[in-house]
matplotlib code that plots the C-alpha trace (Angstrom):
import matplotlib.pyplot as plt

x = [-35.6, -34.5, -34.2, -37.1, -38.7, -41.0, -38.2, -36.4, -39.6, -40.2, -36.6, -37.0, -40.3, -39.0, -35.9, -38.2, -40.4, -37.4, -36.4, -39.9, -41.3, -44.6, -46.4, -44.1, -47.0, -49.5, -48.7, -45.9, -44.2, -42.7, -41.1, -39.5, -38.5, -36.7, -34.2, -32.8, -30.8, -30.4, -33.0, -31.9, -34.5, -35.1, -35.9, -38.3, -40.0, -40.4, -41.8, -44.2, -45.6, -45.8, -48.0, -51.8, -52.8, -54.8, -53.9, -53.6, -50.1, -51.5, -54.1, -51.7, -48.7, -47.7, -45.7, -48.6, -49.8, -50.0, -46.7, -43.7, -42.4, -45.6, -45.5, -48.1, -46.8, -49.9, -49.9, -46.2, -46.3, -49.2, -47.2, -44.2, -46.2, -47.4, -43.8, -42.8, -45.6, -44.2, -40.6, -41.0, -43.4, -42.5, -41.9, -40.3, -41.7, -45.3, -44.6, -45.6, -49.2, -49.2, -48.7, -52.3, -53.7, -57.4, -57.6, -55.7, -58.0, -61.1, -59.7, -58.5, -61.8, -63.7, -61.5, -61.8, -65.6, -65.6, -63.1, -65.1, -68.4, -66.9, -65.3, -68.5, -70.6, -68.1, -67.9, -71.5, -74.8, -77.3, -79.9, -77.5, -76.2, -79.6, -81.2, -81.8, -79.4, -79.6, -77.9, -74.2, -72.0, -74.5, -71.8, -69.7, -72.5, -72.2, -68.4, -66.4, -64.4, -61.1, -61.6, -62.7, -59.8, -57.2, -58.2, -58.8, -56.0, -53.4, -54.2, -54.2, -50.9, -49.4, -50.7, -49.2, -45.8, -45.8, -46.9, -44.2, -41.5, -42.7, -42.6, -39.1, -38.0, -39.6, -38.1, -34.6, -34.8, -36.1, -33.6, -32.2, -29.4, -31.8, -34.1, -32.8, -34.1, -37.8, -38.9, -42.3, -42.9, -42.3, -44.4, -47.2, -47.0, -47.1, -50.0, -51.9, -51.3, -52.3, -55.5, -56.8, -55.7, -54.4, -52.8, -56.2, -57.5, -55.7, -54.9, -58.6, -60.0, -59.9, -58.2, -59.1, -61.1, -63.0, -61.6, -59.9, -62.6, -61.7, -63.5, -63.2, -65.3, -62.4, -61.1, -64.4, -64.9, -61.4, -62.3, -65.4, -63.5, -60.5, -62.4, -65.0, -62.2, -60.7, -64.1, -64.6, -61.1, -62.0, -65.2, -63.3, -60.8, -63.4, -65.3, -62.1, -61.7, -65.4, -64.9, -61.5, -61.0, -64.5, -65.8, -68.8, -69.0, -70.8, -73.3, -73.9, -76.9, -77.5, -76.6, -73.4, -70.1, -68.8, -72.0, -72.2, -68.6, -69.1, -72.4, -71.1, -67.8, -69.6, -71.7, -68.6, -66.9, -69.9, -70.2, -66.5, -65.8, -69.0, -68.1, -64.5, -65.7, -68.1, -65.4, -63.1, -65.9, -66.8, -63.3, -61.1, -59.0, -56.2, -54.1, -55.0, -53.0, -55.7, -53.9, -54.1, -57.9, -58.7, -56.7, -58.3, -61.8, -61.0, -59.8, -62.6, -65.1, -63.5, -63.7, -67.3, -68.2, -66.7, -68.8, -72.0, -71.8, -71.1, -74.1, -76.3, -75.0, -76.0, -79.5, -80.2, -78.2, -81.3, -82.6, -81.8, -79.6, -77.1, -74.9, -74.3, -73.8, -71.3, -69.3, -69.4, -68.4, -65.6, -64.3, -64.3, -62.5, -59.8, -59.3, -58.9, -56.3, -54.3, -54.5, -53.6, -49.9, -50.4, -53.1, -53.2, -54.1, -50.4, -50.4, -51.7, -48.7, -46.1, -47.8, -47.7, -44.0, -43.5, -45.4, -43.3, -40.1, -41.4, -42.2, -38.7, -37.3, -39.6, -38.7, -35.0, -35.5, -35.0, -38.6, -41.1, -44.6, -46.8, -50.0]
y = [172.4, 168.9, 167.8, 165.7, 164.6, 167.6, 170.1, 168.5, 168.8, 172.4, 173.3, 171.7, 173.6, 176.9, 176.6, 176.1, 178.9, 181.2, 180.5, 181.0, 183.9, 184.0, 184.2, 187.0, 189.4, 186.9, 187.1, 187.9, 184.5, 185.1, 188.5, 187.0, 183.9, 186.0, 187.3, 183.8, 181.8, 178.9, 177.7, 176.6, 174.7, 177.8, 179.7, 177.0, 177.1, 180.9, 180.8, 178.0, 179.9, 183.1, 181.3, 181.9, 178.9, 181.0, 178.4, 181.1, 179.8, 176.3, 177.3, 179.7, 177.3, 175.9, 173.2, 171.9, 168.3, 166.6, 168.4, 166.2, 168.8, 168.2, 171.4, 171.7, 174.5, 174.9, 171.2, 171.1, 174.1, 172.7, 169.5, 171.6, 173.8, 170.7, 169.5, 172.9, 172.8, 169.5, 170.7, 173.8, 172.4, 172.7, 170.5, 168.7, 165.2, 166.6, 167.5, 164.0, 165.0, 166.7, 163.3, 162.2, 165.6, 165.0, 161.9, 163.5, 166.6, 164.5, 162.3, 165.2, 167.0, 163.9, 163.4, 167.1, 167.0, 163.7, 165.0, 168.2, 166.2, 163.6, 166.2, 168.2, 165.1, 164.0, 167.3, 168.4, 167.1, 166.2, 168.5, 171.4, 170.3, 170.1, 173.0, 176.4, 179.1, 182.8, 185.9, 186.7, 183.7, 181.2, 179.4, 178.9, 177.2, 174.4, 174.4, 176.0, 179.1, 177.5, 174.5, 176.6, 179.0, 176.3, 174.3, 177.2, 179.4, 176.5, 175.3, 178.8, 179.7, 176.5, 177.2, 180.7, 179.3, 176.5, 179.0, 181.4, 178.7, 177.4, 180.9, 181.4, 178.2, 179.3, 182.8, 181.5, 178.9, 181.2, 184.0, 186.0, 188.5, 190.5, 191.1, 193.9, 195.0, 195.5, 199.2, 200.8, 200.8, 197.1, 196.2, 198.4, 196.9, 193.3, 194.2, 195.6, 192.4, 190.2, 192.1, 192.6, 189.2, 191.2, 188.1, 186.4, 189.3, 188.4, 192.1, 192.9, 190.2, 187.4, 184.0, 180.6, 179.3, 176.6, 176.3, 178.5, 181.1, 184.0, 184.5, 186.3, 183.9, 182.3, 185.7, 186.8, 183.4, 183.8, 187.3, 186.0, 183.2, 185.4, 188.3, 186.1, 184.4, 187.7, 189.0, 185.8, 186.3, 189.9, 188.8, 186.4, 189.1, 191.7, 189.1, 188.4, 192.1, 192.3, 189.2, 189.6, 193.4, 194.9, 192.0, 191.4, 187.6, 186.1, 185.6, 189.0, 190.7, 190.1, 193.8, 193.8, 194.1, 190.6, 189.0, 191.2, 190.5, 186.8, 186.7, 188.4, 186.6, 183.2, 184.1, 185.1, 181.8, 179.7, 181.5, 181.5, 177.8, 176.5, 178.5, 177.2, 173.7, 174.1, 175.5, 172.5, 170.2, 171.8, 173.0, 171.3, 168.7, 168.6, 171.4, 170.3, 168.1, 165.5, 163.8, 167.0, 167.5, 165.5, 167.9, 170.9, 169.6, 168.6, 172.1, 173.9, 171.5, 172.2, 176.0, 175.7, 173.5, 175.9, 178.8, 176.7, 175.4, 178.9, 180.3, 177.4, 178.1, 181.7, 180.9, 178.2, 179.6, 180.3, 176.7, 173.3, 172.5, 175.1, 172.8, 170.2, 172.7, 174.6, 171.4, 170.5, 174.0, 174.1, 170.8, 172.0, 175.2, 173.3, 171.0, 174.0, 175.6, 172.4, 171.9, 175.4, 174.8, 171.3, 172.0, 174.0, 177.0, 177.7, 178.6, 182.0, 182.6, 181.4, 183.1, 186.3, 185.8, 185.2, 188.4, 190.4, 189.0, 189.8, 193.4, 193.7, 192.7, 195.1, 198.1, 197.2, 197.8, 194.2, 193.2, 195.2, 195.1, 192.4, 193.4]
z = [22.1, 21.1, 17.5, 16.4, 13.1, 13.4, 13.8, 10.7, 8.7, 9.9, 8.9, 5.4, 4.9, 6.0, 3.8, 0.8, 1.9, 2.3, -1.3, -2.6, -0.5, -2.3, 1.1, 2.6, 3.1, 4.6, 8.3, 10.9, 10.4, 6.9, 7.6, 10.7, 8.7, 6.1, 8.7, 9.1, 6.6, 9.1, 11.6, 15.0, 17.1, 19.1, 15.9, 14.8, 18.2, 17.9, 14.4, 15.2, 18.2, 16.2, 13.7, 14.3, 12.2, 9.7, 7.0, 4.3, 3.3, 2.8, 0.2, -1.6, -1.7, -5.0, -3.2, -1.1, -1.6, -4.1, -5.1, -4.4, -1.8, 0.1, 2.2, 4.8, 7.1, 9.3, 10.1, 10.7, 13.0, 14.9, 15.6, 16.6, 18.9, 20.7, 21.1, 22.5, 25.1, 26.4, 26.1, 28.2, 30.7, 34.4, 36.2, 33.3, 33.9, 33.6, 30.0, 29.2, 29.9, 26.5, 24.7, 25.6, 26.4, 25.5, 27.7, 30.6, 30.5, 30.6, 33.4, 35.6, 35.1, 36.2, 39.2, 40.2, 40.1, 42.1, 44.7, 45.3, 45.6, 47.9, 50.2, 50.3, 51.2, 53.9, 55.7, 55.3, 56.7, 53.9, 55.5, 55.0, 51.6, 50.0, 51.7, 50.1, 51.4, 50.8, 52.0, 52.5, 53.3, 51.8, 49.8, 52.9, 54.7, 52.1, 51.6, 54.4, 53.6, 54.7, 52.3, 49.3, 49.8, 50.3, 47.2, 44.9, 46.1, 46.2, 42.7, 41.2, 42.7, 41.5, 38.0, 38.0, 39.1, 36.5, 33.7, 34.7, 34.6, 31.3, 29.8, 31.2, 29.4, 26.2, 26.3, 26.9, 24.2, 21.6, 22.4, 19.5, 19.2, 17.1, 20.0, 22.3, 25.7, 25.8, 25.6, 25.8, 22.0, 21.4, 24.4, 23.2, 19.7, 21.1, 23.4, 20.5, 18.4, 21.3, 22.3, 18.8, 17.4, 14.4, 12.8, 12.6, 10.5, 7.3, 6.6, 6.8, 4.5, 7.0, 7.2, 5.8, 8.8, 7.0, 3.5, 0.9, 1.3, 3.6, 6.9, 10.2, 12.2, 14.0, 15.0, 16.6, 18.3, 19.8, 20.9, 22.7, 24.4, 25.3, 26.7, 28.3, 30.2, 31.3, 32.5, 34.5, 36.0, 36.8, 38.4, 40.7, 41.5, 42.4, 44.5, 46.4, 47.2, 48.3, 50.5, 52.0, 52.0, 52.3, 54.4, 52.1, 51.3, 48.4, 46.9, 45.5, 43.9, 40.2, 39.3, 41.4, 39.7, 40.3, 39.1, 36.0, 35.1, 35.6, 33.7, 30.6, 30.8, 31.1, 28.0, 26.1, 27.0, 25.9, 22.6, 21.9, 22.8, 21.1, 17.9, 17.9, 18.3, 15.4, 13.2, 14.0, 13.0, 9.7, 8.6, 5.9, 7.7, 5.2, 6.8, 10.4, 12.7, 13.3, 16.2, 18.2, 17.7, 20.9, 23.0, 21.3, 21.9, 25.5, 26.4, 24.7, 26.4, 29.8, 29.3, 28.1, 31.1, 33.5, 32.2, 31.9, 35.5, 36.7, 34.9, 36.2, 39.7, 39.3, 38.2, 40.9, 43.8, 45.8, 45.5, 47.1, 44.0, 45.0, 47.2, 44.6, 41.8, 43.9, 44.5, 40.8, 39.7, 42.2, 41.0, 37.4, 38.3, 40.3, 37.3, 35.0, 37.3, 37.5, 33.7, 32.7, 32.4, 30.7, 28.1, 24.9, 27.1, 27.2, 23.5, 24.5, 26.7, 24.2, 21.3, 23.4, 24.0, 20.2, 19.4, 21.9, 20.3, 16.9, 18.0, 19.4, 16.0, 14.2, 16.3, 16.0, 12.3, 11.2, 10.2, 8.1, 9.6, 8.1, 6.4]

ax = plt.figure().add_subplot(projection="3d")
ax.plot(x, y, z, "-o")
ax.set_aspect("equal")
plt.show()
């Protein structure tokens, strides 16, 4: 991680926090911070990604604005996280995408939809494109299997490779002598913290989602979005097995496993993304990094659009609108896959890595568990 104005500000803030320690029981960040007397850029990256942006420290801090120290750790960490996303991106030149992320997400999504529609129109006769298709293989009568598989499979594999390389860069840069080899207990602890979003629970009373009042709304909206995304991924995985292993191509009956997983996953994604967008609109903007809001809205909008078009395709798949809806949904999914390594979606990967490193430190006996 390179030295920037943001890393300098984060180091200044943490040195003050390390002397004060009023917030030491608030979350995982402060016990991890107390292990360090000096903060290398890798330490700053680790702590910024360990932060879940609950904002409790901002409202409790006696040195927050208008104090002359002007500490705003949630805002500083948000800026630093954005810089780490660009720093660890692979290939490296594509890290520049994060600088204007909201615009890039909107542009790539538009191009993805346009590309899918243009290709579909070019290769398909209008009488087939706008006709109603039913039964196994109906989707492939509109968009050939080879084209759908090439586009979706190619972009997904690229996204996995780019995400893996980015995580490798993050893990190497944030390495610590305190973190020994991973064992079963630290991995189990990290998985528990990841799957339960424990650090958004505020020790049971919640975090400061909108203002200084405590709430668990953001935690539950995150749960809906996270598990909705996992259910949609599970739906796609099961459908792939049905198609390529069992030899039973889509579309599937409503009560089949792929459709049920996709339906409930889509509903969860819509509820979660819409709720998080609402919270961003109504929340106190003082501890927020306002220049990053465009990227947040763009990603949440893309995830919501992915689930909405999928649900709409499910509802109208037996009509003449299916062909166009299928092309639009495919274009959005392709855009999502391409943008996964270059959007705020990577925060889940790096935050998981930070939670694993924190669990390693805790089980090595260096860090007491946060409340």
